[in-house]
mmCIF file of the N, C-alpha and C atoms, coordinates in Angstrom:
data_MODEL
# 
_entry.id   MODEL 
# 
loop_
_atom_site.group_PDB 
_atom_site.id 
_atom_site.type_symbol 
_atom_site.label_atom_id 
_atom_site.label_alt_id 
_atom_site.label_comp_id 
_atom_site.label_asym_id 
_atom_site.label_entity_id 
_atom_site.label_seq_id 
_atom_site.pdbx_PDB_ins_code 
_atom_site.Cartn_x 
_atom_site.Cartn_y 
_atom_site.Cartn_z 
_atom_site.occupancy 
_atom_site.B_iso_or_equiv 
_atom_site.pdbx_formal_charge 
_atom_site.auth_seq_id 
_atom_site.auth_comp_id 
_atom_site.auth_asym_id 
_atom_site.auth_atom_id 
_atom_site.pdbx_PDB_model_num 
ATOM 1   N N  . MET A 1 1  ? 85.843  123.563 121.319 1.00 0.00 ? 1  MET A N  1 
ATOM 2   C CA . MET A 1 1  ? 85.314  123.089 120.047 1.00 0.00 ? 1  MET A CA 1 
ATOM 3   C C  . MET A 1 1  ? 86.168  121.920 119.564 1.00 0.00 ? 1  MET A C  1 
ATOM 4   N N  . GLU A 1 2  ? 85.528  120.837 119.131 1.00 0.00 ? 2  GLU A N  1 
ATOM 5   C CA . GLU A 1 2  ? 86.226  119.648 118.657 1.00 0.00 ? 2  GLU A CA 1 
ATOM 6   C C  . GLU A 1 2  ? 86.668  119.808 117.219 1.00 0.00 ? 2  GLU A C  1 
ATOM 7   N N  . ASN A 1 3  ? 87.796  119.178 116.926 1.00 0.00 ? 3  ASN A N  1 
ATOM 8   C CA . ASN A 1 3  ? 88.267  119.154 115.549 1.00 0.00 ? 3  ASN A CA 1 
ATOM 9   C C  . ASN A 1 3  ? 87.630  117.951 114.854 1.00 0.00 ? 3  ASN A C  1 
ATOM 10  N N  . LEU A 1 4  ? 86.653  118.188 114.023 1.00 0.00 ? 4  LEU A N  1 
ATOM 11  C CA . LEU A 1 4  ? 85.936  117.112 113.357 1.00 0.00 ? 4  LEU A CA 1 
ATOM 12  C C  . LEU A 1 4  ? 86.655  116.599 112.122 1.00 0.00 ? 4  LEU A C  1 
ATOM 13  N N  . ASN A 1 5  ? 87.634  117.330 111.651 1.00 0.00 ? 5  ASN A N  1 
ATOM 14  C CA . ASN A 1 5  ? 88.385  116.941 110.461 1.00 0.00 ? 5  ASN A CA 1 
ATOM 15  C C  . ASN A 1 5  ? 89.738  116.362 110.849 1.00 0.00 ? 5  ASN A C  1 
ATOM 16  N N  . GLN A 1 6  ? 89.731  115.310 111.633 1.00 0.00 ? 6  GLN A N  1 
ATOM 17  C CA . GLN A 1 6  ? 90.973  114.693 112.056 1.00 0.00 ? 6  GLN A CA 1 
ATOM 18  C C  . GLN A 1 6  ? 91.591  113.936 110.892 1.00 0.00 ? 6  GLN A C  1 
ATOM 19  N N  . THR A 1 7  ? 92.898  114.066 110.759 1.00 0.00 ? 7  THR A N  1 
ATOM 20  C CA . THR A 1 7  ? 93.592  113.341 109.708 1.00 0.00 ? 7  THR A CA 1 
ATOM 21  C C  . THR A 1 7  ? 94.199  112.087 110.303 1.00 0.00 ? 7  THR A C  1 
ATOM 22  N N  . PRO A 1 8  ? 94.242  111.020 109.528 1.00 0.00 ? 8  PRO A N  1 
ATOM 23  C CA . PRO A 1 8  ? 94.843  109.797 110.037 1.00 0.00 ? 8  PRO A CA 1 
ATOM 24  C C  . PRO A 1 8  ? 96.328  109.993 110.299 1.00 0.00 ? 8  PRO A C  1 
ATOM 25  N N  . SER A 1 9  ? 96.856  109.253 111.255 1.00 0.00 ? 9  SER A N  1 
ATOM 26  C CA . SER A 1 9  ? 98.258  109.411 111.605 1.00 0.00 ? 9  SER A CA 1 
ATOM 27  C C  . SER A 1 9  ? 99.177  108.819 110.545 1.00 0.00 ? 9  SER A C  1 
ATOM 28  N N  . ILE A 1 10 ? 98.675  107.867 109.775 1.00 0.00 ? 10 ILE A N  1 
ATOM 29  C CA . ILE A 1 10 ? 99.468  107.259 108.716 1.00 0.00 ? 10 ILE A CA 1 
ATOM 30  C C  . ILE A 1 10 ? 98.837  107.616 107.376 1.00 0.00 ? 10 ILE A C  1 
ATOM 31  N N  . LYS A 1 11 ? 99.649  108.168 106.497 1.00 0.00 ? 11 LYS A N  1 
ATOM 32  C CA . LYS A 1 11 ? 99.149  108.536 105.177 1.00 0.00 ? 11 LYS A CA 1 
ATOM 33  C C  . LYS A 1 11 ? 98.977  107.273 104.337 1.00 0.00 ? 11 LYS A C  1 
ATOM 34  N N  . GLU A 1 12 ? 97.824  107.101 103.773 1.00 0.00 ? 12 GLU A N  1 
ATOM 35  C CA . GLU A 1 12 ? 97.516  105.926 102.948 1.00 0.00 ? 12 GLU A CA 1 
ATOM 36  C C  . GLU A 1 12 ? 98.212  106.048 101.592 1.00 0.00 ? 12 GLU A C  1 
ATOM 37  N N  . GLU A 1 13 ? 98.865  104.977 101.172 1.00 0.00 ? 13 GLU A N  1 
ATOM 38  C CA . GLU A 1 13 ? 99.510  104.966 99.864  1.00 0.00 ? 13 GLU A CA 1 
ATOM 39  C C  . GLU A 1 13 ? 98.498  104.576 98.804  1.00 0.00 ? 13 GLU A C  1 
ATOM 40  N N  . ILE A 1 14 ? 98.609  105.233 97.666  1.00 0.00 ? 14 ILE A N  1 
ATOM 41  C CA . ILE A 1 14 ? 97.701  105.012 96.559  1.00 0.00 ? 14 ILE A CA 1 
ATOM 42  C C  . ILE A 1 14 ? 98.460  104.338 95.426  1.00 0.00 ? 14 ILE A C  1 
ATOM 43  N N  . ILE A 1 15 ? 97.864  103.312 94.863  1.00 0.00 ? 15 ILE A N  1 
ATOM 44  C CA . ILE A 1 15 ? 98.473  102.602 93.739  1.00 0.00 ? 15 ILE A CA 1 
ATOM 45  C C  . ILE A 1 15 ? 97.881  103.156 92.452  1.00 0.00 ? 15 ILE A C  1 
ATOM 46  N N  . LEU A 1 16 ? 98.727  103.769 91.656  1.00 0.00 ? 16 LEU A N  1 
ATOM 47  C CA . LEU A 1 16 ? 98.298  104.319 90.375  1.00 0.00 ? 16 LEU A CA 1 
ATOM 48  C C  . LEU A 1 16 ? 98.782  103.410 89.257  1.00 0.00 ? 16 LEU A C  1 
ATOM 49  N N  . LEU A 1 17 ? 97.897  103.059 88.348  1.00 0.00 ? 17 LEU A N  1 
ATOM 50  C CA . LEU A 1 17 ? 98.232  102.130 87.284  1.00 0.00 ? 17 LEU A CA 1 
ATOM 51  C C  . LEU A 1 17 ? 98.264  102.771 85.906  1.00 0.00 ? 17 LEU A C  1 
ATOM 52  N N  . SER A 1 18 ? 98.066  104.075 85.829  1.00 0.00 ? 18 SER A N  1 
ATOM 53  C CA . SER A 1 18 ? 97.944  104.728 84.531  1.00 0.00 ? 18 SER A CA 1 
ATOM 54  C C  . SER A 1 18 ? 99.242  104.716 83.728  1.00 0.00 ? 18 SER A C  1 
ATOM 55  N N  . GLU A 1 19 ? 100.381 104.763 84.388  1.00 0.00 ? 19 GLU A N  1 
ATOM 56  C CA . GLU A 1 19 ? 101.665 104.741 83.701  1.00 0.00 ? 19 GLU A CA 1 
ATOM 57  C C  . GLU A 1 19 ? 102.316 103.374 83.859  1.00 0.00 ? 19 GLU A C  1 
ATOM 58  N N  . GLU A 1 20 ? 102.958 102.896 82.818  1.00 0.00 ? 20 GLU A N  1 
ATOM 59  C CA . GLU A 1 20 ? 103.610 101.590 82.869  1.00 0.00 ? 20 GLU A CA 1 
ATOM 60  C C  . GLU A 1 20 ? 104.692 101.526 83.938  1.00 0.00 ? 20 GLU A C  1 
ATOM 61  N N  . THR A 1 21 ? 105.427 102.621 84.106  1.00 0.00 ? 21 THR A N  1 
ATOM 62  C CA . THR A 1 21 ? 106.482 102.626 85.131  1.00 0.00 ? 21 THR A CA 1 
ATOM 63  C C  . THR A 1 21 ? 105.888 102.496 86.531  1.00 0.00 ? 21 THR A C  1 
ATOM 64  N N  . ASP A 1 22 ? 104.741 103.124 86.761  1.00 0.00 ? 22 ASP A N  1 
ATOM 65  C CA . ASP A 1 22 ? 104.054 103.002 88.052  1.00 0.00 ? 22 ASP A CA 1 
ATOM 66  C C  . ASP A 1 22 ? 103.577 101.571 88.272  1.00 0.00 ? 22 ASP A C  1 
ATOM 67  N N  . ARG A 1 23 ? 102.964 100.982 87.234  1.00 0.00 ? 23 ARG A N  1 
ATOM 68  C CA . ARG A 1 23 ? 102.495 99.595  87.334  1.00 0.00 ? 23 ARG A CA 1 
ATOM 69  C C  . ARG A 1 23 ? 103.655 98.658  87.645  1.00 0.00 ? 23 ARG A C  1 
ATOM 70  N N  . ASN A 1 24 ? 104.757 98.843  86.941  1.00 0.00 ? 24 ASN A N  1 
ATOM 71  C CA . ASN A 1 24 ? 105.918 97.980  87.150  1.00 0.00 ? 24 ASN A CA 1 
ATOM 72  C C  . ASN A 1 24 ? 106.495 98.147  88.551  1.00 0.00 ? 24 ASN A C  1 
ATOM 73  N N  . TYR A 1 25 ? 106.531 99.381  89.046  1.00 0.00 ? 25 TYR A N  1 
ATOM 74  C CA . TYR A 1 25 ? 107.038 99.646  90.396  1.00 0.00 ? 25 TYR A CA 1 
ATOM 75  C C  . TYR A 1 25 ? 106.196 98.905  91.437  1.00 0.00 ? 25 TYR A C  1 
ATOM 76  N N  . TRP A 1 26 ? 104.877 99.074  91.366  1.00 0.00 ? 26 TRP A N  1 
ATOM 77  C CA . TRP A 1 26 ? 103.996 98.461  92.356  1.00 0.00 ? 26 TRP A CA 1 
ATOM 78  C C  . TRP A 1 26 ? 103.987 96.950  92.227  1.00 0.00 ? 26 TRP A C  1 
ATOM 79  N N  . ALA A 1 27 ? 104.008 96.438  91.004  1.00 0.00 ? 27 ALA A N  1 
ATOM 80  C CA . ALA A 1 27 ? 104.033 94.989  90.812  1.00 0.00 ? 27 ALA A CA 1 
ATOM 81  C C  . ALA A 1 27 ? 105.299 94.399  91.423  1.00 0.00 ? 27 ALA A C  1 
ATOM 82  N N  . LYS A 1 28 ? 106.422 95.034  91.176  1.00 0.00 ? 28 LYS A N  1 
ATOM 83  C CA . LYS A 1 28 ? 107.678 94.549  91.740  1.00 0.00 ? 28 LYS A CA 1 
ATOM 84  C C  . LYS A 1 28 ? 107.664 94.667  93.263  1.00 0.00 ? 28 LYS A C  1 
ATOM 85  N N  . ARG A 1 29 ? 107.187 95.784  93.779  1.00 0.00 ? 29 ARG A N  1 
ATOM 86  C CA . ARG A 1 29 ? 107.141 95.996  95.224  1.00 0.00 ? 29 ARG A CA 1 
ATOM 87  C C  . ARG A 1 29 ? 106.257 94.965  95.919  1.00 0.00 ? 29 ARG A C  1 
ATOM 88  N N  . LEU A 1 30 ? 105.161 94.591  95.270  1.00 0.00 ? 30 LEU A N  1 
ATOM 89  C CA . LEU A 1 30 ? 104.219 93.645  95.866  1.00 0.00 ? 30 LEU A CA 1 
ATOM 90  C C  . LEU A 1 30 ? 104.515 92.194  95.491  1.00 0.00 ? 30 LEU A C  1 
ATOM 91  N N  . GLY A 1 31 ? 105.477 91.981  94.592  1.00 0.00 ? 31 GLY A N  1 
ATOM 92  C CA . GLY A 1 31 ? 105.861 90.624  94.218  1.00 0.00 ? 31 GLY A CA 1 
ATOM 93  C C  . GLY A 1 31 ? 104.842 89.899  93.367  1.00 0.00 ? 31 GLY A C  1 
ATOM 94  N N  . VAL A 1 32 ? 104.160 90.657  92.506  1.00 0.00 ? 32 VAL A N  1 
ATOM 95  C CA . VAL A 1 32 ? 103.167 90.065  91.610  1.00 0.00 ? 32 VAL A CA 1 
ATOM 96  C C  . VAL A 1 32 ? 103.407 90.583  90.196  1.00 0.00 ? 32 VAL A C  1 
ATOM 97  N N  . SER A 1 33 ? 102.738 89.978  89.241  1.00 0.00 ? 33 SER A N  1 
ATOM 98  C CA . SER A 1 33 ? 102.836 90.464  87.870  1.00 0.00 ? 33 SER A CA 1 
ATOM 99  C C  . SER A 1 33 ? 101.997 91.729  87.700  1.00 0.00 ? 33 SER A C  1 
ATOM 100 N N  . SER A 1 34 ? 102.268 92.436  86.635  1.00 0.00 ? 34 SER A N  1 
ATOM 101 C CA . SER A 1 34 ? 101.494 93.640  86.328  1.00 0.00 ? 34 SER A CA 1 
ATOM 102 C C  . SER A 1 34 ? 100.023 93.292  86.107  1.00 0.00 ? 34 SER A C  1 
ATOM 103 N N  . GLU A 1 35 ? 99.775  92.163  85.449  1.00 0.00 ? 35 GLU A N  1 
ATOM 104 C CA . GLU A 1 35 ? 98.395  91.719  85.205  1.00 0.00 ? 35 GLU A CA 1 
ATOM 105 C C  . GLU A 1 35 ? 97.685  91.363  86.506  1.00 0.00 ? 35 GLU A C  1 
ATOM 106 N N  . ALA A 1 36 ? 98.407  90.711  87.420  1.00 0.00 ? 36 ALA A N  1 
ATOM 107 C CA . ALA A 1 36 ? 97.806  90.358  88.715  1.00 0.00 ? 36 ALA A CA 1 
ATOM 108 C C  . ALA A 1 36 ? 97.451  91.620  89.492  1.00 0.00 ? 36 ALA A C  1 
ATOM 109 N N  . LEU A 1 37 ? 98.297  92.619  89.398  1.00 0.00 ? 37 LEU A N  1 
ATOM 110 C CA . LEU A 1 37 ? 98.027  93.890  90.077  1.00 0.00 ? 37 LEU A CA 1 
ATOM 111 C C  . LEU A 1 37 ? 96.788  94.560  89.496  1.00 0.00 ? 37 LEU A C  1 
ATOM 112 N N  . LYS A 1 38 ? 96.691  94.593  88.180  1.00 0.00 ? 38 LYS A N  1 
ATOM 113 C CA . LYS A 1 38 ? 95.511  95.189  87.547  1.00 0.00 ? 38 LYS A CA 1 
ATOM 114 C C  . LYS A 1 38 ? 94.247  94.414  87.916  1.00 0.00 ? 38 LYS A C  1 
ATOM 115 N N  . SER A 1 39 ? 94.351  93.102  87.978  1.00 0.00 ? 39 SER A N  1 
ATOM 116 C CA . SER A 1 39 ? 93.200  92.283  88.368  1.00 0.00 ? 39 SER A CA 1 
ATOM 117 C C  . SER A 1 39 ? 92.774  92.577  89.794  1.00 0.00 ? 39 SER A C  1 
ATOM 118 N N  . ALA A 1 40 ? 93.754  92.780  90.671  1.00 0.00 ? 40 ALA A N  1 
ATOM 119 C CA . ALA A 1 40 ? 93.449  93.085  92.071  1.00 0.00 ? 40 ALA A CA 1 
ATOM 120 C C  . ALA A 1 40 ? 92.724  94.420  92.193  1.00 0.00 ? 40 ALA A C  1 
ATOM 121 N N  . VAL A 1 41 ? 93.156  95.399  91.431  1.00 0.00 ? 41 VAL A N  1 
ATOM 122 C CA . VAL A 1 41 ? 92.504  96.720  91.464  1.00 0.00 ? 41 VAL A CA 1 
ATOM 123 C C  . VAL A 1 41 ? 91.078  96.602  90.930  1.00 0.00 ? 41 VAL A C  1 
ATOM 124 N N  . ARG A 1 42 ? 90.900  95.850  89.854  1.00 0.00 ? 42 ARG A N  1 
ATOM 125 C CA . ARG A 1 42 ? 89.549  95.666  89.304  1.00 0.00 ? 42 ARG A CA 1 
ATOM 126 C C  . ARG A 1 42 ? 88.659  94.916  90.293  1.00 0.00 ? 42 ARG A C  1 
ATOM 127 N N  . ALA A 1 43 ? 89.194  93.888  90.916  1.00 0.00 ? 43 ALA A N  1 
ATOM 128 C CA . ALA A 1 43 ? 88.391  93.068  91.832  1.00 0.00 ? 43 ALA A CA 1 
ATOM 129 C C  . ALA A 1 43 ? 87.977  93.830  93.084  1.00 0.00 ? 43 ALA A C  1 
ATOM 130 N N  . THR A 1 44 ? 88.897  94.638  93.618  1.00 0.00 ? 44 THR A N  1 
ATOM 131 C CA . THR A 1 44 ? 88.592  95.367  94.850  1.00 0.00 ? 44 THR A CA 1 
ATOM 132 C C  . THR A 1 44 ? 87.901  96.690  94.580  1.00 0.00 ? 44 THR A C  1 
ATOM 133 N N  . ARG A 1 45 ? 88.020  97.176  93.361  1.00 0.00 ? 45 ARG A N  1 
ATOM 134 C CA . ARG A 1 45 ? 87.493  98.493  92.986  1.00 0.00 ? 45 ARG A CA 1 
ATOM 135 C C  . ARG A 1 45 ? 88.063  99.562  93.907  1.00 0.00 ? 45 ARG A C  1 
ATOM 136 N N  . CYS A 1 46 ? 89.352  99.377  94.239  1.00 0.00 ? 46 CYS A N  1 
ATOM 137 C CA . CYS A 1 46 ? 90.027  100.251 95.181  1.00 0.00 ? 46 CYS A CA 1 
ATOM 138 C C  . CYS A 1 46 ? 91.483  100.423 94.744  1.00 0.00 ? 46 CYS A C  1 
ATOM 139 N N  . ILE A 1 47 ? 92.078  101.570 95.082  1.00 0.00 ? 47 ILE A N  1 
ATOM 140 C CA . ILE A 1 47 ? 93.471  101.799 94.712  1.00 0.00 ? 47 ILE A CA 1 
ATOM 141 C C  . ILE A 1 47 ? 94.367  102.060 95.923  1.00 0.00 ? 47 ILE A C  1 
ATOM 142 N N  . THR A 1 48 ? 93.866  101.767 97.102  1.00 0.00 ? 48 THR A N  1 
ATOM 143 C CA . THR A 1 48 ? 94.702  101.972 98.284  1.00 0.00 ? 48 THR A CA 1 
ATOM 144 C C  . THR A 1 48 ? 95.558  100.734 98.539  1.00 0.00 ? 48 THR A C  1 
ATOM 145 N N  . LEU A 1 49 ? 96.777  100.960 98.968  1.00 0.00 ? 49 LEU A N  1 
ATOM 146 C CA . LEU A 1 49 ? 97.730  99.882  99.179  1.00 0.00 ? 49 LEU A CA 1 
ATOM 147 C C  . LEU A 1 49 ? 97.204  98.833  100.144 1.00 0.00 ? 49 LEU A C  1 
ATOM 148 N N  . THR A 1 50 ? 96.608  99.244  101.247 1.00 0.00 ? 50 THR A N  1 
ATOM 149 C CA . THR A 1 50 ? 96.149  98.273  102.248 1.00 0.00 ? 50 THR A CA 1 
ATOM 150 C C  . THR A 1 50 ? 95.081  97.341  101.680 1.00 0.00 ? 50 THR A C  1 
ATOM 151 N N  . GLN A 1 51 ? 94.172  97.867  100.893 1.00 0.00 ? 51 GLN A N  1 
ATOM 152 C CA . GLN A 1 51 ? 93.113  97.041  100.302 1.00 0.00 ? 51 GLN A CA 1 
ATOM 153 C C  . GLN A 1 51 ? 93.681  96.068  99.275  1.00 0.00 ? 51 GLN A C  1 
ATOM 154 N N  . ILE A 1 52 ? 94.616  96.531  98.465  1.00 0.00 ? 52 ILE A N  1 
ATOM 155 C CA . ILE A 1 52 ? 95.212  95.686  97.436  1.00 0.00 ? 52 ILE A CA 1 
ATOM 156 C C  . ILE A 1 52 ? 96.040  94.576  98.074  1.00 0.00 ? 52 ILE A C  1 
ATOM 157 N N  . VAL A 1 53 ? 96.828  94.915  99.093  1.00 0.00 ? 53 VAL A N  1 
ATOM 158 C CA . VAL A 1 53 ? 97.639  93.913  99.785  1.00 0.00 ? 53 VAL A CA 1 
ATOM 159 C C  . VAL A 1 53 ? 96.744  92.870  100.447 1.00 0.00 ? 53 VAL A C  1 
ATOM 160 N N  . ALA A 1 54 ? 95.671  93.298  101.066 1.00 0.00 ? 54 ALA A N  1 
ATOM 161 C CA . ALA A 1 54 ? 94.741  92.363  101.703 1.00 0.00 ? 54 ALA A CA 1 
ATOM 162 C C  . ALA A 1 54 ? 94.152  91.407  100.667 1.00 0.00 ? 54 ALA A C  1 
ATOM 163 N N  . TYR A 1 55 ? 93.765  91.935  99.535  1.00 0.00 ? 55 TYR A N  1 
ATOM 164 C CA . TYR A 1 55 ? 93.206  91.104  98.465  1.00 0.00 ? 55 TYR A CA 1 
ATOM 165 C C  . TYR A 1 55 ? 94.236  90.104  97.955  1.00 0.00 ? 55 TYR A C  1 
ATOM 166 N N  . LEU A 1 56 ? 95.455  90.582  97.690  1.00 0.00 ? 56 LEU A N  1 
ATOM 167 C CA . LEU A 1 56 ? 96.507  89.698  97.182  1.00 0.00 ? 56 LEU A CA 1 
ATOM 168 C C  . LEU A 1 56 ? 96.850  88.604  98.190  1.00 0.00 ? 56 LEU A C  1 
ATOM 169 N N  . ASN A 1 57 ? 96.883  88.948  99.461  1.00 0.00 ? 57 ASN A N  1 
ATOM 170 C CA . ASN A 1 57 ? 97.159  87.948  100.495 1.00 0.00 ? 57 ASN A CA 1 
ATOM 171 C C  . ASN A 1 57 ? 96.062  86.890  100.538 1.00 0.00 ? 57 ASN A C  1 
ATOM 172 N N  . LYS A 1 58 ? 94.820  87.324  100.390 1.00 0.00 ? 58 LYS A N  1 
ATOM 173 C CA . LYS A 1 58 ? 93.692  86.387  100.385 1.00 0.00 ? 58 LYS A CA 1 
ATOM 174 C C  . LYS A 1 58 ? 93.796  85.453  99.179  1.00 0.00 ? 58 LYS A C  1 
ATOM 175 N N  . GLN A 1 59 ? 94.194  86.001  98.031  1.00 0.00 ? 59 GLN A N  1 
ATOM 176 C CA . GLN A 1 59 ? 94.347  85.191  96.825  1.00 0.00 ? 59 GLN A CA 1 
ATOM 177 C C  . GLN A 1 59 ? 95.467  84.172  97.004  1.00 0.00 ? 59 GLN A C  1 
ATOM 178 N N  . LYS A 1 60 ? 96.569  84.561  97.642  1.00 0.00 ? 60 LYS A N  1 
ATOM 179 C CA . LYS A 1 60 ? 97.681  83.641  97.877  1.00 0.00 ? 60 LYS A CA 1 
ATOM 180 C C  . LYS A 1 60 ? 97.246  82.516  98.810  1.00 0.00 ? 60 LYS A C  1 
ATOM 181 N N  . GLN A 1 61 ? 96.441  82.838  99.820  1.00 0.00 ? 61 GLN A N  1 
ATOM 182 C CA . GLN A 1 61 ? 95.952  81.825  100.748 1.00 0.00 ? 61 GLN A CA 1 
ATOM 183 C C  . GLN A 1 61 ? 95.057  80.812  100.019 1.00 0.00 ? 61 GLN A C  1 
ATOM 184 N N  . LYS A 1 62 ? 94.226  81.298  99.113  1.00 0.00 ? 62 LYS A N  1 
ATOM 185 C CA . LYS A 1 62 ? 93.361  80.402  98.345  1.00 0.00 ? 62 LYS A CA 1 
ATOM 186 C C  . LYS A 1 62 ? 94.213  79.455  97.497  1.00 0.00 ? 62 LYS A C  1 
ATOM 187 N N  . THR A 1 63 ? 95.265  79.984  96.904  1.00 0.00 ? 63 THR A N  1 
ATOM 188 C CA . THR A 1 63 ? 96.147  79.178  96.064  1.00 0.00 ? 63 THR A CA 1 
ATOM 189 C C  . THR A 1 63 ? 96.853  78.110  96.892  1.00 0.00 ? 63 THR A C  1 
ATOM 190 N N  . VAL A 1 64 ? 97.301  78.469  98.088  1.00 0.00 ? 64 VAL A N  1 
ATOM 191 C CA . VAL A 1 64 ? 97.977  77.519  98.951  1.00 0.00 ? 64 VAL A CA 1 
ATOM 192 C C  . VAL A 1 64 ? 97.030  76.423  99.393  1.00 0.00 ? 64 VAL A C  1 
ATOM 193 N N  . CYS A 1 65 ? 95.800  76.768  99.680  1.00 0.00 ? 65 CYS A N  1 
ATOM 194 C CA . CYS A 1 65 ? 94.809  75.781  100.132 1.00 0.00 ? 65 CYS A CA 1 
ATOM 195 C C  . CYS A 1 65 ? 94.448  74.811  99.020  1.00 0.00 ? 65 CYS A C  1 
ATOM 196 N N  . ILE A 1 66 ? 94.454  75.270  97.795  1.00 0.00 ? 66 ILE A N  1 
ATOM 197 C CA . ILE A 1 66 ? 94.090  74.427  96.653  1.00 0.00 ? 66 ILE A CA 1 
ATOM 198 C C  . ILE A 1 66 ? 95.215  73.440  96.337  1.00 0.00 ? 66 ILE A C  1 
ATOM 199 N N  . ASP A 1 67 ? 96.460  73.877  96.468  1.00 0.00 ? 67 ASP A N  1 
ATOM 200 C CA . ASP A 1 67 ? 97.617  73.026  96.125  1.00 0.00 ? 67 ASP A CA 1 
ATOM 201 C C  . ASP A 1 67 ? 97.771  71.914  97.044  1.00 0.00 ? 67 ASP A C  1 
# 
């Protein structure tokens, strides 16, 4: 019998913004402002670290191309 409920080998990190200390931690860790982090979560409609990092990287690339 196959195990259909396989768990991923890497646990996905979740970005929680409900507490100011959490927002500040993630903003500092990702090198962005708290407002930029909140905007990224709103834009992606996602709270997983990989999705937020991908979005922020795409935004940085757009900024570099414009400059």
